RONUVO-637887 format. One record per residue (C-alpha): x, y negated, z negated; residue number from 1; residue in three letters. Coordinates in Angstrom, 1 decimal, padded with zeros to 4 digits. Example, Ala and Ser with C-alpha at 12.3 -4.5 7.8 and 13.67 -1.06 7.14 Angstrom:
+--------+--------+--------+------+------+
!   east !  north !     up ! nuvo ! nulo !
+--------+--------+--------+------+------+
!  012.3 !  004.5 ! -007.8 !    1 !  ALA !
!  013.7 !  001.1 ! -007.1 !    2 !  SER !
+--------+--------+--------+------+------+
END
This chain:
+--------+--------+--------+------+------+
!   east !  north !     up ! nuvo ! nulo !
+--------+--------+--------+------+------+
!  010.5 ! -021.9 !  037.9 !    1 !  MET !
!  010.0 ! -020.4 !  041.3 !    2 !  GLN !
!  006.8 ! -022.2 !  042.1 !    3 !  SER !
!  004.4 ! -024.8 !  040.9 !    4 !  GLY !
!  001.8 ! -022.1 !  040.3 !    5 !  GLY !
!  004.1 ! -020.1 !  038.1 !    6 !  ALA !
!  005.0 ! -023.2 !  036.2 !    7 !  TRP !
!  001.4 ! -024.1 !  035.7 !    8 !  GLY !
!  000.6 ! -020.6 !  034.4 !    9 !  ARG !
!  003.5 ! -020.8 !  031.9 !   10 !  LEU !
!  002.5 ! -024.2 !  030.7 !   11 !  VAL !
! -001.1 ! -023.1 !  030.2 !   12 !  SER !
!  000.1 ! -020.1 !  028.2 !   13 !  ALA !
!  002.3 ! -022.3 !  026.1 !   14 !  ALA !
! -000.5 ! -024.7 !  025.4 !   15 !  ARG !
! -002.8 ! -021.9 !  024.2 !   16 !  VAL !
! -000.1 ! -020.5 !  021.9 !   17 !  GLY !
!  000.9 ! -023.9 !  020.6 !   18 !  ALA !
! -002.8 ! -024.7 !  019.9 !   19 !  LEU !
! -003.2 ! -021.4 !  018.0 !   20 !  ALA !
! -000.1 ! -021.8 !  016.0 !   21 !  LEU !
! -000.8 ! -025.5 !  015.4 !   22 !  GLY !
! -004.2 ! -024.8 !  014.0 !   23 !  LEU !
! -002.7 ! -022.2 !  011.6 !   24 !  ALA !
!  000.0 ! -024.6 !  010.6 !   25 !  ALA !
! -002.4 ! -027.5 !  010.1 !   26 !  ALA !
! -004.6 ! -025.4 !  007.8 !   27 !  ALA !
! -001.6 ! -024.2 !  005.9 !   28 !  ALA !
! -000.4 ! -027.7 !  005.5 !   29 !  ALA !
! -003.6 ! -028.6 !  003.8 !   30 !  GLY !
! -003.0 ! -026.1 !  001.1 !   31 !  ALA !
! -000.5 ! -027.0 ! -001.6 !   32 !  THR !
!  001.3 ! -024.3 ! -003.6 !   33 !  PRO !
! -001.1 ! -025.1 ! -006.5 !   34 !  ALA !
! -004.2 ! -024.2 ! -004.3 !   35 !  SER !
! -002.9 ! -021.5 ! -002.0 !   36 !  ALA !
! -001.6 ! -018.0 ! -002.3 !   37 !  GLN !
!  001.3 ! -017.2 !  000.1 !   38 !  VAL !
!  002.2 ! -013.8 !  001.4 !   39 !  GLN !
!  005.2 ! -012.6 !  003.5 !   40 !  ILE !
!  004.7 ! -009.3 !  005.2 !   41 !  GLN !
!  007.0 ! -007.0 !  007.2 !   42 !  VAL !
!  006.0 ! -003.8 !  008.9 !   43 !  TYR !
!  007.0 ! -000.9 !  011.2 !   44 !  GLY !
!  004.9 !  001.6 !  013.0 !   45 !  GLY !
!  004.0 !  002.4 !  016.6 !   46 !  MET !
!  002.1 !  001.2 !  019.7 !   47 !  ASN !
!  000.7 !  002.9 !  022.7 !   48 !  ALA !
! -000.6 !  001.3 !  025.9 !   49 !  ASN !
! -003.6 !  002.0 !  028.0 !   50 !  PHE !
! -003.1 !  002.5 !  031.8 !   51 !  SER !
! -003.3 ! -000.7 !  033.8 !   52 !  SER !
! -003.2 ! -002.0 !  037.3 !   53 !  ASP !
!  000.2 ! -003.6 !  038.2 !   54 !  VAL !
!  000.4 ! -006.0 !  041.1 !   55 !  SER !
!  003.7 ! -006.7 !  042.8 !   56 !  LEU !
!  003.8 ! -010.0 !  044.8 !   57 !  HIS !
!  006.9 ! -010.6 !  047.0 !   58 !  ARG !
!  007.5 ! -013.2 !  049.6 !   59 !  PRO !
!  006.6 ! -012.0 !  053.1 !   60 !  GLY !
!  005.3 ! -008.7 !  051.8 !   61 !  VAL !
!  001.6 ! -007.7 !  051.2 !   62 !  PRO !
!  000.7 ! -007.5 !  047.5 !   63 !  THR !
!  001.1 ! -003.9 !  046.3 !   64 !  GLU !
! -001.0 ! -002.7 !  043.4 !   65 !  THR !
! -000.5 !  000.5 !  041.5 !   66 !  ARG !
! -002.2 !  002.2 !  038.5 !   67 !  LYS !
!  000.5 !  002.6 !  035.9 !   68 !  VAL !
!  000.6 !  004.9 !  032.9 !   69 !  ASP !
!  002.8 !  003.6 !  030.0 !   70 !  TRP !
!  004.9 !  004.9 !  027.1 !   71 !  ASP !
!  005.4 !  003.0 !  023.9 !   72 !  GLY !
!  008.5 !  004.8 !  022.7 !   73 !  LYS !
!  008.1 !  003.0 !  019.4 !   74 !  SER !
!  010.8 !  005.0 !  017.5 !   75 !  PHE !
!  013.5 !  004.5 !  020.1 !   76 !  GLU !
!  015.8 !  001.6 !  019.9 !   77 !  MET !
!  014.8 ! -001.2 !  019.6 !   78 !  PRO !
!  012.0 !  000.2 !  017.3 !   79 !  PRO !
!  008.5 ! -001.2 !  016.8 !   80 !  TYR !
!  008.3 ! -003.9 !  014.0 !   81 !  TRP !
!  006.6 ! -007.1 !  013.0 !   82 !  GLY !
!  006.4 ! -009.9 !  010.4 !   83 !  ALA !
!  003.7 ! -012.2 !  009.3 !   84 !  ARG !
!  003.3 ! -015.2 !  006.9 !   85 !  GLY !
! -000.2 ! -015.8 !  005.4 !   86 !  ILE !
! -001.8 ! -018.6 !  003.5 !   87 !  TYR !
! -004.9 ! -017.7 !  001.4 !   88 !  TRP !
! -006.9 ! -020.6 !  000.0 !   89 !  PHE !
! -008.1 ! -021.0 ! -003.5 !   90 !  GLN !
! -011.4 ! -022.7 ! -002.6 !   91 !  ASN !
! -012.2 ! -020.0 ! -000.1 !   92 !  SER !
! -010.0 ! -017.1 ! -001.5 !   93 !  PRO !
! -011.3 ! -014.5 !  001.0 !   94 !  ASN !
! -010.1 ! -016.6 !  004.0 !   95 !  TRP !
! -006.6 ! -017.1 !  005.3 !   96 !  GLY !
! -004.5 ! -018.2 !  008.2 !   97 !  VAL !
! -001.3 ! -016.5 !  009.4 !   98 !  ALA !
!  001.5 ! -016.8 !  012.0 !   99 !  VAL !
!  002.7 ! -013.4 !  013.2 !  100 !  GLU !
!  005.4 ! -011.9 !  015.5 !  101 !  PHE !
!  005.0 ! -008.3 !  016.8 !  102 !  THR !
!  007.7 ! -006.5 !  018.8 !  103 !  HIS !
!  006.0 ! -003.7 !  020.8 !  104 !  ALA !
!  007.1 ! -002.0 !  024.0 !  105 !  LYS !
!  005.9 ! -000.6 !  027.3 !  106 !  ALA !
!  007.7 !  001.7 !  029.7 !  107 !  TYR !
!  006.1 !  002.6 !  033.0 !  108 !  ALA !
!  006.0 !  006.3 !  033.8 !  109 !  LYS !
!  007.7 !  006.3 !  037.2 !  110 !  LEU !
!  005.9 !  009.1 !  039.0 !  111 !  LYS !
!  004.1 !  009.4 !  042.3 !  112 !  GLY !
!  003.5 !  006.2 !  044.2 !  113 !  ASP !
!  004.7 !  004.2 !  041.1 !  114 !  VAL !
!  008.2 !  005.8 !  041.3 !  115 !  GLY !
!  008.3 !  005.3 !  045.0 !  116 !  ALA !
!  007.9 !  001.5 !  044.5 !  117 !  LEU !
!  009.8 !  000.9 !  041.3 !  118 !  TYR !
!  013.2 !  002.1 !  040.0 !  119 !  GLU !
!  012.4 !  000.3 !  036.7 !  120 !  LYS !
!  009.3 ! -001.3 !  035.3 !  121 !  LEU !
!  009.5 ! -002.0 !  031.6 !  122 !  GLU !
!  008.8 ! -004.6 !  028.9 !  123 !  PHE !
!  011.2 ! -003.0 !  026.4 !  124 !  THR !
!  013.0 ! -005.5 !  024.4 !  125 !  ASP !
!  010.0 ! -005.7 !  024.1 !  126 !  GLY !
!  006.5 ! -006.8 !  024.9 !  127 !  ASN !
!  006.8 ! -009.5 !  022.2 !  128 !  ASN !
!  003.6 ! -011.2 !  020.9 !  129 !  ILE !
!  003.4 ! -014.4 !  018.8 !  130 !  VAL !
! -000.1 ! -015.2 !  017.4 !  131 !  THR !
! -001.9 ! -017.6 !  015.1 !  132 !  GLY !
! -004.4 ! -015.5 !  013.1 !  133 !  ASN !
! -007.6 ! -016.1 !  011.2 !  134 !  LEU !
! -008.0 ! -013.5 !  008.4 !  135 !  LEU !
! -010.7 ! -012.4 !  006.0 !  136 !  TYR !
! -010.2 ! -010.1 !  003.0 !  137 !  ARG !
! -013.0 ! -008.3 !  001.3 !  138 !  PHE !
! -013.4 ! -007.9 ! -002.5 !  139 !  GLU !
! -011.1 ! -005.3 ! -004.0 !  140 !  PRO !
! -012.4 ! -001.8 ! -004.4 !  141 !  TRP !
! -012.6 ! -000.3 ! -007.9 !  142 !  GLN !
! -010.4 !  002.5 ! -006.6 !  143 !  PHE !
! -007.0 !  001.3 ! -007.5 !  144 !  TYR !
! -007.7 ! -002.3 ! -006.4 !  145 !  GLY !
! -007.4 ! -001.4 ! -002.7 !  146 !  ILE !
! -008.5 ! -004.4 ! -000.6 !  147 !  ARG !
! -009.8 ! -004.2 !  003.0 !  148 !  PRO !
! -009.2 ! -007.0 !  005.4 !  149 !  TYR !
! -009.8 ! -007.9 !  009.1 !  150 !  ALA !
! -008.6 ! -010.6 !  011.4 !  151 !  GLY !
! -008.3 ! -012.0 !  014.9 !  152 !  PHE !
! -005.4 ! -013.9 !  016.6 !  153 !  GLY !
! -004.5 ! -015.6 !  019.8 !  154 !  ILE !
! -001.1 ! -016.8 !  021.1 !  155 !  GLY !
!  001.5 ! -015.9 !  023.8 !  156 !  VAL !
!  003.3 ! -012.9 !  025.2 !  157 !  ALA !
!  007.1 ! -013.2 !  025.5 !  158 !  ILE !
!  008.2 ! -009.9 !  027.1 !  159 !  PRO !
!  011.6 ! -008.9 !  028.2 !  160 !  HIS !
!  010.7 ! -008.4 !  031.9 !  161 !  VAL !
!  012.7 ! -005.5 !  033.4 !  162 !  GLU !
!  011.8 ! -004.8 !  037.0 !  163 !  VAL !
!  013.8 ! -003.2 !  039.8 !  164 !  GLN !
!  012.0 ! -002.5 !  043.1 !  165 !  VAL !
!  013.2 !  000.4 !  045.2 !  166 !  VAL !
!  015.5 ! -000.9 !  047.9 !  167 !  GLY !
!  015.8 ! -004.4 !  046.5 !  168 !  ALA !
!  019.4 ! -005.8 !  046.0 !  169 !  SER !
!  018.7 ! -007.4 !  042.7 !  170 !  ASN !
!  016.4 ! -006.9 !  039.7 !  171 !  GLY !
!  014.9 ! -009.0 !  036.9 !  172 !  THR !
!  016.1 ! -008.6 !  033.3 !  173 !  PHE !
!  015.2 ! -011.5 !  031.1 !  174 !  GLU !
!  012.8 ! -012.9 !  028.5 !  175 !  TYR !
!  009.9 ! -014.8 !  029.9 !  176 !  GLN !
!  006.9 ! -016.8 !  028.6 !  177 !  LEU !
!  004.5 ! -014.6 !  030.6 !  178 !  ALA !
!  001.0 ! -015.3 !  029.5 !  179 !  GLY !
! -001.8 ! -015.3 !  026.9 !  180 !  VAL !
! -001.9 ! -012.7 !  024.1 !  181 !  ALA !
! -004.7 ! -011.8 !  021.6 !  182 !  ALA !
! -005.2 ! -009.2 !  018.9 !  183 !  GLN !
! -007.8 ! -007.9 !  016.5 !  184 !  GLY !
! -006.9 ! -006.0 !  013.3 !  185 !  LEU !
! -008.2 ! -004.2 !  010.3 !  186 !  VAL !
! -006.3 ! -002.9 !  007.3 !  187 !  GLY !
! -006.1 ! -001.9 !  003.7 !  188 !  LEU !
! -003.8 ! -003.5 !  001.1 !  189 !  GLU !
! -002.5 ! -001.4 ! -001.8 !  190 !  PHE !
! -001.3 ! -003.4 ! -004.8 !  191 !  PRO !
!  001.9 ! -002.2 ! -006.6 !  192 !  PHE !
!  002.6 ! -005.1 ! -009.0 !  193 !  THR !
!  001.4 ! -008.7 ! -009.4 !  194 !  ALA !
!  003.6 ! -009.7 ! -006.4 !  195 !  HIS !
!  004.3 ! -006.5 ! -004.4 !  196 !  TRP !
!  001.8 ! -004.5 ! -002.3 !  197 !  SER !
!  001.8 ! -002.1 !  000.6 !  198 !  GLY !
! -000.6 ! -002.1 !  003.6 !  199 !  PHE !
! -001.8 !  000.1 !  006.4 !  200 !  ALA !
! -003.2 ! -001.5 !  009.5 !  201 !  GLU !
! -004.7 ! -000.7 !  012.9 !  202 !  ALA !
! -004.6 ! -003.3 !  015.7 !  203 !  LYS !
! -005.6 ! -003.7 !  019.3 !  204 !  LEU !
! -003.7 ! -006.3 !  021.3 !  205 !  SER !
! -004.1 ! -007.7 !  024.7 !  206 !  TYR !
! -001.3 ! -009.3 !  026.7 !  207 !  THR !
! -001.6 ! -011.0 !  030.1 !  208 !  HIS !
!  001.8 ! -010.6 !  031.8 !  209 !  ILE !
!  002.7 ! -012.6 !  034.8 !  210 !  ASN !
!  006.5 ! -012.2 !  035.1 !  211 !  GLY !
!  008.6 ! -014.1 !  037.7 !  212 !  ASN !
!  011.0 ! -012.0 !  039.7 !  213 !  LEU !
!  014.6 ! -013.0 !  040.7 !  214 !  ASP !
!  014.6 ! -013.7 !  044.4 !  215 !  GLY !
!  010.9 ! -014.8 !  044.4 !  216 !  GLY !
!  007.5 ! -013.3 !  043.7 !  217 !  GLY !
!  006.1 ! -011.9 !  040.5 !  218 !  HIS !
!  004.7 ! -008.9 !  038.7 !  219 !  VAL !
!  001.3 ! -009.0 !  037.0 !  220 !  LYS !
! -000.7 ! -006.8 !  034.7 !  221 !  THR !
! -003.0 ! -006.9 !  031.7 !  222 !  ASP !
! -001.9 ! -004.6 !  028.9 !  223 !  LEU !
! -004.2 ! -003.3 !  026.1 !  224 !  TRP !
! -002.3 ! -001.7 !  023.3 !  225 !  SER !
! -003.4 !  000.0 !  020.1 !  226 !  PRO !
! -001.1 ! -000.2 !  017.1 !  227 !  HIS !
! -000.7 !  001.5 !  013.8 !  228 !  LEU !
!  001.5 ! -000.2 !  011.2 !  229 !  ALA !
!  002.7 !  000.4 !  007.6 !  230 !  LEU !
!  004.3 ! -002.5 !  005.7 !  231 !  GLY !
!  005.3 ! -004.3 !  002.5 !  232 !  LEU !
!  003.9 ! -007.6 !  001.3 !  233 !  SER !
!  005.3 ! -010.0 ! -001.2 !  234 !  TYR !
!  002.9 ! -012.5 ! -002.8 !  235 !  ARG !
!  004.0 ! -015.9 ! -004.3 !  236 !  PHE !
+--------+--------+--------+------+------+
END
């Protein structure tokens, strides 16, 4: 780590993520196969990103802040995808806990004063999010057994930080534990068989990114990202 402050921020983010995932794992551990329903889900889709202020902190240089517009480019390699494991409890069958990984992306639009400062500013392999989620599913509708659900999660952001400043001799291209992440979601599940179902989902995620730069300094922003996902689910 480049400074004690950066180390402290990463440790704090790790603790938040570990607590969220630990709570989900502890709840799941209390549910035996006889009393819990287990689902494995995979999905694809797309994400966008709202504009955000990006602050660049470098040794010996005043902090420079720019308003940045972002692209998601969800269908370009590597594409948008995610996976989730869920435990639903027999004694409270509408409630569940989950651990989820989402691979989203953010490309800065390098125009105006943003392009004058950065040659590259991306989180494109990607803006990865790991969360522990609390989920609630409503009673199935009579219309083909479609079942609405909603949830909230908290965890950590693990982006691939890609930053090249104009005129700098070196850039930063690496995965980092960069900060706290959170998300809210709503969706509809469509049963196909006793074990298989499809789902459509809308999410809004937040990632606090505080990425360390090679040579000193860091880049900081708060990304709010809407997501749309379509996936398959297998129920044990």
